[in-house]
C-alpha positions as CSV (number, residue, x, y, z in Angstrom):
1,M,0.0,0.0,0.0
2,H,1.3,3.4,-0.9
3,D,0.7,6.2,1.6
4,L,0.2,9.4,-0.3
5,L,1.7,12.4,1.3
6,I,-0.4,15.2,0.0
7,N,0.4,18.7,1.2
8,V,-2.9,20.6,1.1
9,T,-2.5,24.3,0.9
10,S,-5.9,24.9,2.6
11,E,-8.1,22.3,4.3
12,H,-10.9,24.7,3.9
13,N,-10.8,24.3,0.1
14,F,-9.9,20.7,0.0
15,G,-13.3,19.7,-1.5
16,Q,-12.5,21.9,-4.5
17,T,-9.2,20.1,-4.9
18,V,-10.8,16.7,-4.9
19,H,-13.4,17.9,-7.4
20,L,-10.5,19.1,-9.6
21,L,-8.7,15.7,-9.2
22,I,-11.9,14.0,-10.4
23,D,-12.2,16.4,-13.3
24,Y,-8.6,15.5,-14.2
25,L,-9.5,11.8,-14.1
26,L,-12.5,12.4,-16.4
27,E,-10.7,14.8,-18.7
28,V,-10.0,13.5,-22.2
29,P,-7.5,14.7,-23.4
30,K,-5.8,15.9,-20.3
31,A,-5.5,19.7,-20.2
32,P,-2.1,21.2,-19.1
33,T,-4.0,24.0,-17.2
34,T,-5.8,21.5,-15.0
35,K,-2.5,19.8,-14.2
36,Q,-0.9,23.2,-13.4
37,K,-3.8,24.1,-11.0
38,L,-3.4,20.7,-9.3
39,S,0.4,21.3,-8.9
40,T,-0.4,24.5,-7.1
41,L,-3.2,23.1,-4.9
42,L,-1.2,20.0,-3.9
43,N,2.1,21.8,-3.4
44,V,3.8,19.4,-5.8
45,P,6.3,20.8,-8.4
46,G,4.9,20.4,-11.9
47,A,8.3,20.2,-13.6
48,G,9.4,16.8,-12.5
49,D,7.8,13.4,-12.4
50,D,6.4,13.9,-8.8
51,L,3.2,15.4,-10.0
52,T,2.6,12.8,-12.7
53,V,3.2,10.0,-10.3
54,T,1.0,11.5,-7.6
55,L,-1.8,12.1,-10.1
56,K,-1.6,8.6,-11.4
57,L,-1.7,7.1,-7.9
58,V,-4.7,9.2,-6.9
59,E,-6.4,8.4,-10.2
60,N,-5.9,4.6,-9.6
61,L,-7.2,5.0,-6.0
62,F,-10.3,6.8,-7.2
63,R,-10.9,4.2,-9.9
64,Q,-10.6,1.4,-7.4
65,Y,-12.9,3.1,-4.9
66,C,-15.5,3.8,-7.5
67,L,-15.4,0.2,-8.7
68,N,-15.8,-1.0,-5.1
69,E,-12.4,-2.6,-5.2
70,L,-11.3,-0.4,-2.3
71,T,-13.3,0.2,0.9
72,E,-13.7,3.6,2.6
73,A,-11.3,2.5,5.4
74,E,-8.7,1.4,2.8
75,L,-9.0,4.7,0.9
76,R,-8.6,6.7,4.1
77,A,-5.5,4.6,5.0
78,H,-3.9,5.8,1.8
79,F,-4.4,9.4,2.9
80,S,-3.3,8.9,6.5
81,N,-1.4,12.2,6.6
82,L,-4.7,14.1,6.2
83,T,-6.9,15.0,9.2
84,A,-10.1,13.0,9.8
85,A,-12.2,15.9,8.6
86,T,-10.2,16.2,5.4
87,Q,-10.5,12.5,4.8
88,A,-14.2,12.7,5.3
89,T,-14.4,15.5,2.7
90,L,-12.5,13.3,0.3
91,V,-14.9,10.4,0.8
92,D,-18.0,12.7,0.6
93,V,-16.8,14.3,-2.7
94,L,-16.0,10.9,-4.2
95,E,-19.4,9.6,-3.2
96,Q,-21.1,12.6,-4.8
97,R,-19.2,12.1,-8.1
98,K,-19.1,8.2,-8.0
99,P,-21.9,7.8,-10.7
100,E,-20.1,10.2,-13.0
101,V,-16.7,8.3,-12.5
102,A,-18.4,4.9,-12.9
103,Q,-20.0,6.1,-16.2
104,F,-16.6,7.3,-17.4
105,L,-15.1,3.9,-16.6
106,I,-17.8,2.1,-18.4
107,N,-17.4,4.3,-21.4
108,E,-13.6,3.8,-21.3
109,V,-14.0,0.0,-21.3
110,N,-16.6,0.1,-24.1
111,A,-14.4,2.3,-26.2
112,K,-11.7,-0.3,-26.3
113,A,-13.9,-2.7,-28.4
114,H,-15.7,-0.1,-30.6
115,P,-15.6,3.6,-31.1
116,L,-18.0,5.2,-28.5
117,M,-20.3,7.9,-29.7
118,E,-20.0,11.0,-27.6
119,S,-22.3,13.3,-29.6
120,F,-23.8,13.7,-33.0
121,D,-24.9,16.4,-35.4
122,W,-27.2,16.3,-38.4
123,D,-28.7,18.6,-41.1
124,V,-31.0,18.2,-44.0
125,K,-30.3,19.5,-47.6
126,W,-32.7,19.9,-50.4
127,I,-30.9,19.1,-53.6
128,M,-32.3,21.0,-56.6
129,G,-30.1,19.3,-59.3
130,N,-26.7,17.8,-59.9
131,S,-24.0,17.7,-62.6
132,S,-25.7,15.0,-64.5
133,L,-29.4,15.9,-64.3
134,A,-30.9,19.3,-63.6
135,S,-34.3,18.1,-62.7
136,V,-33.2,16.0,-59.6
137,R,-35.1,17.1,-56.5
138,E,-34.4,15.2,-53.3
139,Q,-33.8,15.6,-49.6
140,I,-30.6,14.3,-48.1
141,A,-29.9,14.1,-44.4
142,T,-26.2,14.3,-43.4
143,V,-25.3,12.8,-40.0
144,A,-22.0,13.2,-38.2
145,L,-21.2,10.9,-35.3
146,N,-18.4,12.2,-33.0
147,C,-16.8,9.0,-31.6
148,R,-13.9,8.3,-29.3
149,G,-11.9,5.1,-29.8
150,K,-9.5,3.2,-27.6
151,D,-6.7,5.6,-28.3
152,Q,-9.0,8.4,-26.9
153,R,-8.8,10.4,-30.1
154,L,-11.9,12.0,-31.4
155,Q,-13.0,10.6,-34.8
156,Q,-15.9,11.8,-36.9
157,V,-18.0,9.3,-38.9
158,R,-20.1,11.1,-41.6
159,F,-22.8,9.6,-43.8
160,E,-25.7,10.7,-45.9
161,M,-29.2,9.2,-46.2
162,D,-32.2,9.8,-48.4
163,R,-35.7,10.1,-46.9
164,E,-36.4,6.3,-47.1
165,R,-33.2,5.5,-45.3
166,V,-33.9,8.1,-42.6
167,G,-37.4,6.5,-42.0
168,E,-35.8,3.0,-41.8
169,M,-33.2,4.2,-39.3
170,I,-35.8,5.9,-37.1
171,R,-37.9,2.7,-37.2
172,L,-34.8,0.5,-36.2
173,L,-33.8,2.9,-33.4
174,E,-37.4,2.9,-32.0
175,E,-37.3,-1.0,-32.1
176,V,-34.0,-1.1,-30.3
177,G,-35.0,1.6,-27.8
178,G,-38.2,-0.2,-27.0
179,S,-36.6,-3.6,-26.3
180,A,-35.0,-4.4,-23.0
181,E,-32.2,-6.6,-24.5
182,V,-29.3,-5.3,-26.5
183,D,-27.7,-7.5,-29.1
184,K,-23.9,-7.9,-28.9
């Protein structure tokens, strides 16, 4: 067991520090500004490996706690240099954000097998002709799926559909949304 020696600048604002640590865990990609703020709040120099190692250890402890691989007592034991009130703040904040961290961990695992859709965008175009036939009149829906793969890079999948395909897709999504089972 590693005992983390965290030097807290202010026990009064420790809850904000824990929230920022969780934000750093959930951040994809990791922002240097968050890391710099954590360096200041934790009194750990950002230039060397100390901050990176500390953040990795804290991240692993938070993951284990949110996956119920670590009990509250075991988590508190890792932060034995903190006061009981500060340890209680740590546990309270983790409990508040546990569903968010759990969803992040589920998404992280799912993204290893297949790109995971984070968001999407769509628009509809009315085509009034093309280079081969001036009398063509059709509606085209363009869909852009913003997905994140196992390498955590954002990829965009774009495709177009005519009116019939859009209707078919809506019907299939309604079928899947109405059923309790999901095909693998």
